[in-house]
Structures are given as structure tokens and as C-alpha cells.
C-alpha positions in Angstrom: 0.0 0.0 0.0 1.3 3.5 -0.8 0.4 6.8 0.7 1.4 8.7 -2.4 -0.1 9.5 -5.8 1.8 10.5 -8.9 1.0 12.7 -12.0 3.4 14.2 -14.5 6.4 13.4 -12.3 4.9 15.1 -9.2 4.2 13.2 -6.0 1.3 13.9 -3.7 0.8 12.7 -0.2 -2.4 10.9 0.6 -4.1 10.9 4.0 -7.6 10.2 5.3 -9.5 12.2 7.9 -11.9 10.0 9.8 -13.3 13.1 11.5 -14.1 14.8 8.2 -14.7 11.6 6.2 -12.5 12.7 3.4 -9.2 12.1 1.7 -6.6 14.9 1.5 -3.1 15.5 0.5 -0.5 18.0 -0.7 2.1 18.1 -3.5 5.5 17.0 -2.1 8.9 18.2 -3.1 7.9 21.7 -4.1 8.5 25.1 -2.5 4.8 26.1 -2.6 1.8 24.7 -0.7 -0.6 23.0 -3.0 -3.3 20.9 -1.4 -6.2 18.7 -2.7 -9.1 16.7 -1.2 -12.1 14.6 -2.0 -14.7 12.3 -0.6 -13.8 9.4 -2.9 -10.6 7.9 -4.2 -11.6 8.6 -7.8 -12.3 12.2 -6.8 -9.0 12.5 -5.0 -7.1 11.3 -8.1 -8.9 13.8 -10.3 -8.4 16.7 -7.8 -4.8 15.8 -7.5 -4.3 15.8 -11.2 -6.1 19.1 -11.5 -3.9 20.6 -8.7 -0.7 19.5 -10.5 -2.0 20.9 -13.8 -3.1 24.2 -12.1 0.3 24.5 -10.3 2.2 24.0 -13.5 0.0 26.5 -15.4 0.3 29.1 -12.6 4.1 28.7 -12.4 4.3 29.2 -16.2 2.2 32.3 -16.1 4.3 33.8 -13.3 7.6 32.8 -15.0 8.9 30.8 -12.0 10.4 27.3 -11.8 7.9 24.7 -10.7 10.2 22.2 -8.9 11.8 22.7 -5.6 15.6 22.9 -5.9 17.7 20.6 -3.8 21.0 21.8 -2.5 22.3 18.4 -1.6 22.4 19.3 2.1 20.2 17.6 4.7 20.4 16.6 8.3 19.7 13.1 9.5 19.2 11.7 13.0 20.7 8.3 13.8 21.7 6.5 16.9 25.1 7.4 18.4 26.2 3.7 17.9 25.4 3.9 14.1 27.0 7.3 13.9 30.2 5.9 15.4 30.2 2.8 13.1 29.6 4.9 10.0 32.5 7.2 11.0 34.8 4.3 11.6 33.9 2.8 8.2 34.6 6.2 6.5 38.0 6.4 8.3 38.9 2.9 7.2 38.0 3.7 3.6 39.8 7.0 3.7 36.6 8.9 2.8 34.5 11.6 4.5 31.4 10.7 6.4 29.4 12.7 3.8 30.9 10.5 1.0 30.1 7.4 2.9 26.4 8.5 3.4 26.2 9.5 -0.3 27.6 6.2 -1.5 25.3 4.3 0.8 22.3 6.1 -0.4 23.3 5.5 -4.1 23.6 1.8 -3.4 20.3 1.6 -1.5 18.4 3.5 -4.1 20.1 1.6 -7.0 21.8 4.4 -8.9 
């Protein structure tokens, strides 16, 4: 089961509000806040697609880039034990901890 939906390369989160009896979500990985909701799955899919299309159209009209830019910098929280083990592995391989994490992510993701 996935809690995401995709259209034109954009990913939206999908959640359900038991209190409101509706599905809702937002476009992920963008700088702006774009939300969508519906009472049915089919309606949610349509409203999500409409939100993506509207977002792209609005960005084009405003002359701004639609995607969020990634700087390649992020913080992670791990256990002190794992931190120590990662640093030791980096030292043994004569690489930085950043290089070790990058290499590990590449291997995990498959690129």
C-alpha cells in the first residue's frame, strides 16, 4: 500500500481524515503549498491531477520554476552507535562521512 499518488512526475501525499470523512493531501517536493481533497478515491485522483496541472500553469504564467531545488544538504538523525560505526567505516575507507552516506544512499536507491 502506498500513501502517495503521482502525476506528470509530481508526487502527492495521501491521508484520510476519519473526522471529516475525506481524503486529502499535498504536493510534495515543491516550495509552494498545493493541497487537494475529495470524498472518494476517484475524486482524489482527479483533484490531485487538476492541482498539478493548475500548479504548472500558474508557475508558467508567473515565470517561475515549478520544482523545488535541492542543494544536496540535509540533516539526519541516527543512533550514536550507528554514527560511530559509520564514521569508523569512513575512516577505514579514507573517505569523508558525507561521501560514505552519499555512496550508501546511491547503493540503497540503486543508482
